N, C-alpha and C positions, 0 to 999 in steps of 0.2 A: 625312473624318469629324472628325478632331481640329480642323481649322480651323473647321468648322461649330459645334462645341461652344464653342470659345473665342469665336467671333464672337457667338453668342447670349448668352454670359455678359457680354460687353462691351456688348451692346445693352440689357441689363436688369440693370445692376449692383446696383441697390437690391433687386430681387427676390432675387437670388442671396445677398446679405448677409442679408436677412430669413430666408431658408431656412436659412442657416448658423446664425443665432441660434436658430431652432427646433430644429435638430439638437443644439446645445449643451444646451438645456433638456431635450430628450428623453433625451440621454445622461446628464445629471445625475440625472434621475429613475430611469433604469435602474440607474445605479451605486448609488443608495440602496436599491434593492430587489433587488439581485443576491444570488445564493447565494455564500457564501464558504466555502472549505475549504482544507486544507493542500495536498493533492495531488489530481489527477484520480483517478477510480476506476482503480487500477492492478492490482487483483486480477481475473482473469477471472471471469465469472459461475460461481458454484458452488452446489451444493445438497448438503445433508447430511441423511442419513436415519439415525435412531437407533431401535433396537429393544431394549427391555428384555427380558432373558431371565433372570429371577431364579433363582439357584441353579445355573445351568449353568456348567461350566468352559470355558476358552477353546477347547479342541478341540471340545466339544459346540456352543458358539456358532458356531464356524466351519462345522461340518458341517450343523447343523440350521437355522441362521438366515442367516448371511452368504452362503453359496453360493447358496441359492435367490433371495435378493434380488439378488445380483450378476447372476445369469442373467436376471432379469426386466428390469433397468434398463440393462444394458450396451448393448443395441441401440437405445437412444433416439437419435433424430436429433440430431447436433451434439455428442455426447459425445466429448471429447478424452482424458479419463483417468478411470479408476475406481479409487479407492483404498479399502481397507477395513481396519478394525482389529477384531479379536475378542478381547475381554477378559472377565474374570469378570463374568457377568451382563449383558453389553452388547455389541451389534453396532453399529458405526458405519461407514457407507459415505459416501464423498465423491465426488460427480460434478463434474468440471471440464469446462466448455463452452468453445467458441471465444469470443474477445473480442467478436465482433459478435452473439452470441446474445442473444435476448430472454429474460431470466431468468424472466419471468412465463409465457411460453409454454412454456419448458422445464419449469417446475413442473407445468404442466397435463399435459404429455406423460408425465412421470414418475408423476404421481398416477394416470393411467389404467393404467400398467403395474403399479402397486402394488395396484390395486383387488382383484385376485383372489388376492393373496399370503397374507393372514391364514389362509385355510383350509388352506394348505400347511405352516403352522408348527406346532410341537408345542403341546400344551395348556399353559397357564400363561405362554406367551410373549406379550408385549404387541404391540399393533398398531404396525407401522412408522410412524414419525412424521417428516415433513419439518420441519426446523427453520426458523425465520423467516429471510428474506433479511436480510443485514447489509451494511454498507458496508465499504470496503477497510480502513480503520483500525479499524472495528468498535466498539471501546470508546468510549463517550461519557464515562463517569466511573466511578471506583471509590470506594466509601464504606465506612468502617469503623465498627463499633459495639462498645463495651465497657461492662461494668457491674460494679460491686462488689456491689450489693444483689441483682441478679437472677441466678438460676441459668442455666446455658447453655441449658436447655430454654426457660425463660421469655424469655430474650433472643432466641432464634430465633423464638419465637412473636410477639414484638413486631415484629420485622423482617418476618417472612413475612406476617403478617395485618394489620399497620398501615401499614408503610412501603411494601412492594412494591405494593399496590393503588393507592396514590396516585401512585407513580412511573410505573407502567405506563399511567396515564391521560395522561401527557405525550405530545403529538404527536411522532412521530419515533422512539419507543422500540420496538425489535423484541422483545427479551426481557431478562430479568435473571437472572444466575447467582448462586447463594448458596453460600458456604462457612461452616463453623463452627457452633458451638452444637450442640444436640441436637434431633432431630426427635421430636416427641411422638407416642406411640402408646398406645392402650388395649390392653394386653397380657393375654392369657389364658395364664398360665404353667402348663402341664399338669405334673402329677406322674405320671410313667409307672407308678410302683409302685401308686398308687391306681387308675389305670385297669385295670391287670392284675388287681388284687384284686377289682374290681367287674365284671370281664368286659366292659370297654368298650374301644373303639378310639379312636385320634385322630380318625377320621372322625366318630365320634359327637359328640365335643366340637366339631368344626368345624360340624357340622349344627346343634347346639344354639345355638352362637354366632351363626350366620347367622340362625336363626329369631328370636333375641332382639333382634337389631339391625337386622332388615330393615324396610323401609317398603313399604306397599301403598297403592294408590289405594282410595278408599271409594265413589266413584260419586256419584249424584245422587238427590234425592227431588223428584218433581214433584207439586204440588197443582193443583187446577183454576185457581188464580190466581197461583201463585208457584213458583219453582224454588229448592231448597236444595242447596248444594254440601256434601258430607260430607268432613270431614277427620278421619282417625283418627290418634291419637298414642299409640303404645305402645312406641316404640323405647327400648331400654335405653341410657342416656347416661352413666351413672357406673359405677365398679367395683361399687358396692353393688347397683345395679339389675341389672347383668349377672350378678352372682353368684347372684341369685335365679332365674336362668333354669333351666328344667327340662331335664335331660338324659334321664332315663328315669323311668317310673312303673310300679309294680306294684300290683295290687289288694291292699288290706289293709296296705300299707307306705307310709311317707312317701315323697314323690317325691325322687328323687336330683337334687340341684342342681349347677350348674356350680361353685359355691364348694367343693363336697365333693371335687372332683377337680383343682382348679386354684387357683392364687393369681392374683387379678385386680387389676391396678393400672395406673396410668399409668407407662409406662417410655419408654425411648429406642430408636429404630430403630438397626440396625447402621450404623456410620459408614463412609463411603467417602472422607471428606475432613475437613479442619479449617482453622482460620484463626487468625492472630495479628495484632494491631494494635499497633504500637509495642512489640513484644515481649511483649504480654499476650494471653491467650486472648480471643477475641471472634468477631464475625461480620463477614464481608466480602461485599459485593455488587458485581458489575460490571454496568454498564448498557450494553447493546449497541444501537447505532443502526440504524434501518431503512436498507435500500438506497435511496440517493438522498436521504436526509434531510440537511438543512443542519446541520452539526455545531455551529456557533455558536448558532443559534436553539434547537436541541434542548437544548444545555447550559444556556442561560439558563432554559428551562422546567424542567429538572431542579433547578437551584439555587433557583428560585422555590418549587418544591414542598418542597425541603429546609428552606427558611426557615419554611414553615408547620409543619413537623414538629419543628423544634428545640425549641420550648417543651414540646410533648408528651413528647419524649424526655427532657428534663430532669426533668419531673414523674415519669416512670417510673424515674428513676435511671440513665438510659442516657447515656453520653458518645458524642457524634457526631463522627466524623472525616470531614468532607466533603472532596472534591477530593483524595483520596489520589493518584489519577492522573486528570488531566484534559487530554486533547489540545487542548482549546480554548485553553488558555494558550499552548501552543506555536504553535498556528495564529495566534492574535492577534499574538504576538511576531514570528512569521515574516512575516506579511503586513505588519505595521507596519514591520519592518526593510526589507523589499523596497520597499514603497510610499515610505518615506522616501528610500531610495536613488534610486528613480525620480524623485521630485519634486526632489531635490537635483540630479540630473543635468539635469533640465529647466531648473532655475534657472541652472546653469552655461551651458547652451545659450543662454539669453536674454542672458547677459552677453557671450558671444562674438559673438552676432549684433549687439549694439550696438557692440562694438569694431570689428568688420570692416565692417559696413555704414555706421556712423557717422550714421545717420538713424533716429530713433525710429519713423517711419512704416514704413520698409522693414523694420526689425527686427520691428515688430508684425505686419506682413503675413506674414513668415516664421514667426514664433512661433505665430500663430493656427492654423497648420496642425496643430500638435501636438495640442491638445485636440480639434479637430474630427476628426482621423483616429483618435485613440485612443478617443474616445467612440463613434465609429461602429463601431469594432472591438468595443467592449464590448457594444453593441446586437446586433451580429451573433453574438457568442459566446453571449449569452443565448438568442438565437433558435434556435441549434443545440443548446442544452441543456448548454453548458459553464458550470461555475462559475468564479468569480474565485479563482484559487489561485496558488501560487508559480510554477507553470509558465506559466500564461497571463499573469501580470504580468511574468514574465521575458521572454516573447515581446514584450510591449509595450515593454519597456525596449530590447530589441534593435532593434525597429522604429523607435525615436525618431530614430536617425541617418538612416535612409532617408527617413522621413517629412519631416523638416525639410529634407533635401537636395533633395527635389522642389521645395519652395517657394523655397529659397535660390537655386538655379540660375536659376529664373525671375526672381526679384526682382533678383538681381545682374545678369542680362543686360538687364533692363528699365532698371535704373539706369545701366548702361554706355551704352546707346543714348540715354537721355535726356541724359546728360552730353555725348555726342558731338554731338547734333543740336539740343538745346534747342528742341523743337518748340513750336508754339503750342497753345492749348487745342484747336482743331479738329483739329490733326494728332496730338495725343497718343493718340487712339484707335488710329490707324493704327500709330504707333510701338509702343505696348504690344502690339497684335495681332501685328505682325511679330516683335518681340523674343520674345514667348511661343512663337511657332511655330518660331523659329530653333533653339531647344534642345529643343523638345517631342519630336520624333521620336527623337533620340538618348537622351533621358531615358526614353522609352517602352521602347526596347530594353534600356536598362540596368536599368530596373525589372523588366522581364520576366525578365532574367537572374537577379535576386534571387529572384523568385517561382519560377523554374525550379529553383533550389537547394532551396527549402523545400518544394516540392510532394512530392518523394520522401520527405521526413521524415514526411509525413502517412501514408505507407504502411509505416512501420516496424512490425515484428511484436513480439509478446511484451512484456516489461516495458519495454523502451526505447520501444516504440510507445505504450504507455499513458502514459508520462511526457512524451515529446517531441512527439507528434502535437498535443496542445492548444497547446504553445508555437508550433509551426509554424503552426497554424491562426490564432493571434493575430497572428503576423507577416504572414501572407497577407492577413487582413482589414484590418490597419492599412495595409499597403502599397497595397492596392487602393483603400482610402478616401483615402489620400494622393494617389494618381493622379487620383482624381475631384476632390479639393480643388484640386490644381494646375491642372486644366483649367478650373475654374469660379470658385472663390472667390478664388484668388490673382490672376488677371488683373483681376477685378472690383475688388478692393481696390487693386491698383496704379493702376487708372484713377481711383478715388475719392480715394486718399490721396496719391499721388505727384503733387501739383499744384504749379504756380507756384513761383517763387523759384529761386534758384540751388542746384543740388545740390552737396553737399560732395564734393570730390575724395577719392581714396583717401588713407589716412594715410601719413605719411612712413615709418612702420615697414614698411608693406607695400611701398612703393617700394624701400626698402632691401633687403628680402628678395628682391624680384624682380630687382633689380640683381645681387645675389649669385647668384641662380639662373641668370641669363643668362651671367655669367662662368664658372660651373661648367659649364654646358651647352656653351659654346664649346670648353672644354678636352676634355670627355668625347666630344663629337661627332667628334673626330679619331680615336677608337679604338673604333669600333662593334663590331668583333669581340671586343675585350677585354670590352666591356660585356655582349655576349651570352654569352660564356664564363663570366663572373663570375656572371651571373644563373642560368645553367644549373647551374653547380657548386654554388651556394648552395642551389638548389632540390633537387638530387640529394642533397646532404648532409643537408638537412632530412628528406627522405623516408627516408634510411637511418637517421637518428637516432630516428625515431618508434618502431620496434619495440624499441629498447633502453630506452625509458622504462618504468617500473613501471606496470602497469595495474590498475584496479579497476572493477567494474561501477558501483557507486554509492558516494558518500562516506559517512563516518560523520555521522549527524544529531545535532545538539546539542539534544536534546529537554529535557534537564534531568531525565531519568529513566533508570534502568537496570532491566533484567529479568535476574535471576540465577536460573538453574535448577539445582537440586541433586537428584541421584538417589542414594539409598542402596542397599545390596544388596537384591535381591528378598526379599520376606517380612518386611522391617522393618515393625514395627507403627506405627500412627498415634501411639500414646503416645510411642514413642521418637522419631519424627520431630518431634513437637511440642516435646519437651524440647530436642532438638538445634537446631531452628529458633529457639526462644526465645533460646538462648545466642548463636547466630550473629547474630540480629537485634539484640541489644544491642550486640554488637561492631561491627556495621555502623553503628549509630547513633552510635557513638563516633568514627567517621572524620570528620575535619574536612571540611565541605562537604556532609554528608548531613543533610537536614532531617527526613524521616520515612520510614517503611517499613511495609509490611505483607507477610504471608506467607500463601499459600494452599497447602494440603497435599492431595494426592489430587485427586479430581474433584468438581466442584460438583454440586449437586442440579439435574438437568436440563441440565447444561453440555455444551458441544460437545467439550471435550477428554476423552480417555479416560485421564487420568493415574492410575497406581496409587497406593496409599497411601504407597509409599516414594519418591514424587517431590514436591518442594516448589518453589515459585516465589516468589522474593523480589522485590518491586517497590520500588525505592529512589528516593526523590525527592531531588533536590539543591537546595541553596540557590542564589540567583543567582550568588554568588561561586563555588560549587562547579561550576556549569555551565561556567564558564570553564576550570576545571581538571578537566574530565570525564575526560580521558585518564588522569590520575594516579589519580583515584578508581576508575576501571575497573580499573587495575592493582592497586590495593589490594584491591578486591573479589575479583579473581582470586587474589591471594596468600592472602587469608583462607580462601576455599573450598578452594584447593589444599593448604592445611595440614591439612585434615581427612582422616584415613586412610579409604580405601575408598569415597570419594565420587566420582561423576562430576559435572561442573559446566560451566556456560557462562554468560558475562556478555555481554549485548548490549543494544542499545536496543530499545524497543518497535517502532519503525518497521522497524529492521533485522530483527527477529524476524518481523514480518508479511511483509516483502518476501521473505526467504528461504523462508518457509512457502508463499508464493504460487507459488514456482518449482517446488518438489518436494514440498511437504507437510512439509518438515523445516526447523527453524530453525537452519541451519548453512550456512556458505559452501561447504563441500565435502561432498558426499553420494555415497556409493558404495552402490548397491543390489545385493544378491545375490539372484538369482532361482533358483528350482528347485521341484521337486515334493515332495521328501522333506526333512522338517525336520532329520533327522540329517545329511544331506549338506550342507544349507545351513549348519548350525551349524559343521561341520568347515571349510567354506570361509571362514566369517566369522572364525573364530579365526585362520586363516592370513593372511587379508587384513589384519585389524586389527594383527597382530604385524608384518607387513611395513610397514604404513603408519607405525607408531610409529618405524621406523628411517629414515624419510625426513627429511632435514634440514628443520627448520622445522615439523615436525608437532607439534601440541599439542591436548590435550583430545580424543584419539581415543576415541570412545564407540560402543558397540553399543546401538541404540535399545531393542530388546526382548530382555532377557537370556534365554538359552536355557531357564532353569529357575528355579523358585521352590519353597519347601517346600510339600508337598501331602500330605494324607491320602487314601489310596486305599481305597475300599470296594468289594470285589468279591463280589457275591452268589454263594453256592454253591447251585445249583438243587436238587441232590440233598438237601441239608440242609433247604432250604425245604419240599420235598415231605414230608419226614419229620415236620415240625411242622405241616403243613397251612397254610402261609403262601403267599400269592400274591406275586409280584414287585411288582405295583403297590402292594400294601398296605405293603410294606417301604419302597419308594421314597418313598411319600407320607409315611410316618412320619419318614424321614430328612429330607425337605424341611421338614416342619413343625417338627421339633425344632431344626434348625440354621440354616435359612433363615428360617423363619417363614412362615405362610400368612395373607395378608390376606384376610379373609372379608367385610368390610363397612366402611362409613365412618359415623361418627356426627357430628352437627352440634352445635357449641357456639357459638351466636350465628352469627357469620360464618365460624367456623373449621371446617375439615373434618379430622376426626381418624380415621386408619385404625385398625381393630380387627384385631389379629393374634393368631393362635394359635401358640404356641411352647412351649419348655420352660424350666425354670429356668436363668437365666444361668450358674450355677455349672457346669452340664453342658457349656457351650460354652467354658469357659476352659481346660480341661485336655484335651489331645489323648488322654491315656490313658483318659479316661472316655467317649470316643465309643463304644467297643465295649460299654459297659454299658447303652446305651439298651435299655429293656425293650420287648419286643413280646409280643402276646397270640397264642398258638397256637390251633389249631382246638379243642383240648381245654380251652382256658381257662388253660393253663399259661403261666408267665412265661418268655420266651425272650430272653436278652441278644443284642444284635446280633452280637457276635463269635462266637456259636454257629452263625449261618447265613451269615456273611460273613467274608472275610479283611480285617482292618483293619490297615494298616501305613503307616508314614511313608515317603514317597518324594519325588519331584520331578515337577513338571508345568510346562507352559508358562504364562508370565505374560501373553503377548500374541502373537497371530498376525496378521501383516500380509499383505495382498494388494495387488497392483497389476495391473490388467488381468485379474483372476481368477487370477493366478499367485502362489504363496507368495513372500514377499519378506522379507528381513532388511536392515537399514539400518545402515551405519557412517557416522558423521559426524566431522568434524575442523575445527578452527579454526587454520589455519596461521599462524605468526608468523615473519617479517613477512608481511603479507598480499599478497605477490606471487603471486596465485592461478595465473596462467598458468604460471609457472615451476614452482610446486609441483605442479600437476596433471601436467605433463610428467614430472617426476621420479617421482611416485607411480606413474604408469602403467608406467614403465620398471622400477621396483623390484618391483612386483607381478607383472609379466609374467616377470621373471627368477627370482623366488623362490617363486611360488605356483603349484601345480598344482591346478586346480579338479577336483572330482569330476565324473563323467559327469552330464550334465543340468543342471549349474549354470553360470550365466553372470553377468557383472558389467555394470553400467551406471553411468557417472560422471555426476553431476548437481550441482545447487546453483548458487551464484553463479558459480563458475569456468566451468562449461559455458555458463551464460547469458551470461557476458561474451564468451566465444568466439563464440557465436551472434550476439550484438549486434555484434561487430566485423565478422562476415561480412555481416550485414544492412546495416550502415552502409556497408561497402565497395561492396556491390551498388548501393545507392541513390545513393552518391556517383558511381559510374560512370554511372548513369542520368542524374543531374543534369549531369555533364560532357558527355554526349552531347547532352542538350537544349540546353546552352549553345552547343555547337559548331554545331548546326542553327540556333539563333537568330542566331549571329554571321554565318553565311553568308547568312541572310535580310537582315541589316542591312547587310553590306558587299559580299557577292558576290565576295570576294577572299580567296584562301587565305592570302596573306601577312599580311594584317591579322588574320585569324582566329588564325593561329599567334602573332602578336605579342601579342594579347589573352590567349591561353592561357598565354603565358609568365608572366603575372602570377600565375597560380594557384600554381605551386610556389614562386615567390619570396615570396608571401604566407605560405606555410607556414613559411618561415624565421623570421619574427617570432613566429608562434604557437609553434613549437618552443622558441625561445629563451625566450619568456615562461614556458612551462611549466617549463623547466629552472630558471629563476630563482625560481620559486614552489614548488619541491619535486619536480618531475619525475614527477608522477603523472598518468596519462591515464585519467580516468574517462569514462563515457559522455557527460557534459556537454561535456568537452573535445573528444571526437570529433565531436559535433554542431557544436561551434564551428568545427572545421576544415571541415566540409561547408559551413557558412554562409559561410565565407571565400571560397568559389568565386565566389559571386555578387557579394559586396561588392568583392572584388579586381578582378573584371572590369569593374565599373561605371565606375570612373574612367578606365580605359583606353579603354572604348567612347566616353565623352564626349570625350576628348582627340583620338582618331583621327577621330571625326565632325567635330570642329571644324576639324581640318586639311583635311578634304574640303570643308567650307564655305568656308574661306578661298581654296582653290585654284579650286574649280568655280564658286561663286556670286560671289565677289569678284574673281576673275581674277588672284589673286596667283601668281607663279611658285613652283614647289616647289623651294626652296633653303634654305640655312641660316637666312637672315633670316626666312623664313616659318615655319620650324620654331620659331625662338626666339620669334616673335611669338605663335604659337598657344600655346606653353607658358606664355608670360607672361600671356596673357589667361585661360588656364584655371587659373593658379596660385591665384588667390583662391578660386574655388569649390571646387577640389580640396582645398586646405589647410583651407578653412572646413568643408567637409563631413567631412573626416577628424577635425578637432578636435571638431566637434559630436557625431559618433558616439562618439569617444573619451570626451568628457565625459559623455555619456549613460550609457555603460557603466562609467565609472571608479568611481563609488560602489559598484556591484555587485561589481566586481573587488576593490576594497580591502576589502570586507566579506566576501570569499569565506571560507566556513567558518562564518559566523555563522548563527544560526537563520533558516531560510527561504531562504538563499542558498548552501547547500551544493552544489546541482547547478548553478545558473546561474553561480556564481562562477568555476569553471574555464572554462566556456564564454566568459564575459566576458574572462577573462585571455587566452585564445587569440585572440579577436577583436581585442583591443587590440594584442597583439603583431603580428598579421597586418596590421592597419591601418597600423602604423608602417612595416613593410617594403614593403607595397604602395604606400603614399604616396611613399616614397623612389623606388620604381621609376617611378611615374607622373610625378613632377616632375623627376627627374634622369637616369634611365636610358632611359626609353622614347622621349623625343624624338630622341636620337641614333641609336637603332636604327631608328626610323621614317624618319629622313632617309636612312639608308643603304639600306634594303631596300624602302621603299614608294614607289608612284607614284600620283598623283591626277589622271591625265589624263581619266578617264572618270567619269561620274556614277554614284554608287553607288545601290543600291536605297533606302536610307534617305533619300538626298537627293531622289530622285524623289518619294517619299512626302510629304516635307515641302514 
């Protein structure tokens, strides 16, 4: 089959070259229209359900809203995890599905489950809402607004009703969260004393307000020849108009108006969050991208819309702060850095080709395989739905060495045969054909060995699979394309370009190297057992050294931004948080290297996070110089927040925060979940575990996610007293809700603005806890009854947040260990907790976070490495049919580890998941050269009739010296720029992988060129034809 493909390519070389040119054009067009992103989608498909429950405390939200919803959706097909949070007035449920799940189908299944739920929820609770699907990185851009001339209410009006509609029209936007400013309401502030005096209830006021602000359809009027649509307009739109609404009428007396019992004016809704921009009060919006949207394209659309709004903002006296956080900048920087490294590596490859082959035609033939194979891989990646990101580009960089190797071996062998025989024009076709087939079968098996290594990486699970499966896919596509190019385009170009004239002999430098190789091999071949023992001991030493290196799941990303989370004691007011955040913001801006910052306090209007008012998030943008010193700036931010008494804090990058959150729902590397049924028992266990954890060496920033309690006013109705005054329970509860929560009865329209109409009481009553009991109620006899006459009103403590996972109550302890040797820290933490903490009955622990994910990743990679090794063994038996040759090739694998381990030690000694994938990739690359060398020995003995002795072994090693050295150098130079820029933006993951591959290439090349020939001479025999030789 291989012979037929090569023969047809040589029969029609012009057609083959024309098709190659068309492939280049197609690939270029695909490249220009490809989707670009930072990473593949690394967060598994998720769905968030939010349900507003105004006025309900966390325990009530849990019992009345969260539990019915959990019961409804937990059985949906494909659900891997169900997590929930019940906070004041809000239930949030997060469903996590398997990585292969179709998010759109899952939404359909969940919506069917939710269809019957609203009827089971209490009155006043909103309809459960599924939030829009968002991408892994989620945020497209954060924008700030401040104003000296506008009030906070007017500033939010401008952003909500002018800016947001324009931005939401940009393709690729899922939703927008808003913090800060004041939300406008048309408020009916009831005076309870006036109600009691006039024998009215709050429900009378609510009914009158609804009647005055309601809208009704008017119908139609039909004449014999025309139809008229009726539009009635009587809705009260202003405080004055609403004040004239009639509450009650009596014959012979003036009507009682709403303004007689209430003050009516525009006011502000209760705040659950706030925002600061550059230390000043303002409004902040974060724009979230749709699932599958191209980040760069969407960002350009957002910035174009902002350009249109800038002049209008200036006219309104609003200062606009665009791009406070913009991932597109990091994406462009990362892709540019990686693409530059890739192109520079290809440039170095071109130079080496010229130096080694010494003929521009031969170098061109070898070089042309790179763009052909890589562009074919880009086409295939787009076809399967993969974007061009740092991982797929990294895969293409890894593949460059193998890609050019396929062509170089062909071209080098053709050149060698042409130099030996100098055939005529008629004989050149035969020479090229035979020379191509001589090396094709060994190359096929060597290439299949590389593919065999990367195929298991496609099946990695979890976070490591999300990151590295696209990289492996890029390598597989590029290598398969390279194989096709080597079978078709390379022979055709050799026939067309390697014509006439004397071919230049090899350089004197290569002759000098080969002479030295021969002398070294003569000496080493006398001690084969020493060679074998040395290789085995080195490989065993490398394997033993691997567990001693410090491990991490993923490296720190140099995004140029930090996210600092600060949590004050429960019950801290928004005003206190705003003052504290403003002071800290100014201090952060004074740190050298910090460019801008903004702060969000509490939760956004309609946002995903359920942050309480005592939690603030600082988003700090660094200057380009600050990005280089990001570790020092992070240390200063930690020191600044750590100096504030009573605060819990954490400083991380945005990507680090998202990756940690995708693993356990918590933004921390170490997460301990405490499960149980009784909150008191859970709290007892959490205190003990947190205290024990703080005593573990290296523990830092130990935090409890949901503090056990917060200040709370408890109102307990006394039924016997209610009966004495003729009051019903629902009347009293409605009065309390309207007074302190506010009852939204309608909405009025002001142009394009929708303004809620709310019935509540005077704000002064809600500022003093001592006055809650003075709320006046109207008894059956018309007498005034203070609330504290029919209820016990006392100050106590209540839950701030109740967490569930899998329907079971859960509390969370997080920790950021320093130094970040997570594996060692987790082992110590488990031992300390086991020895010092006795858990109450029914309570149990689960360790999660990055540390557990790292251990799972190591197990996953180890299993897949074993599968790859087994595949290589089977492949080698198919190629050689000889156990000794198979064992000799397998010896290359541990020896290749030597170079990888040494390279890691020299560059810091940290094994990230990228480094582990690099070790797996070494299996195939290390075996490749050994396969080609041993196959060449078989060819010399069987096909050419050479005796198997020292001279034949030296000749085979000498003839394979140039292609082995050249391919090692080519792969090294292709990866060298990535390795040298390891840690820079976009190369944080691929850098360690490239370092491992470079080190392994050095040691495996030494083995192939200097050690393997002597061991082959001692232990191998080539009397019979191998299976690979029969195939060729």
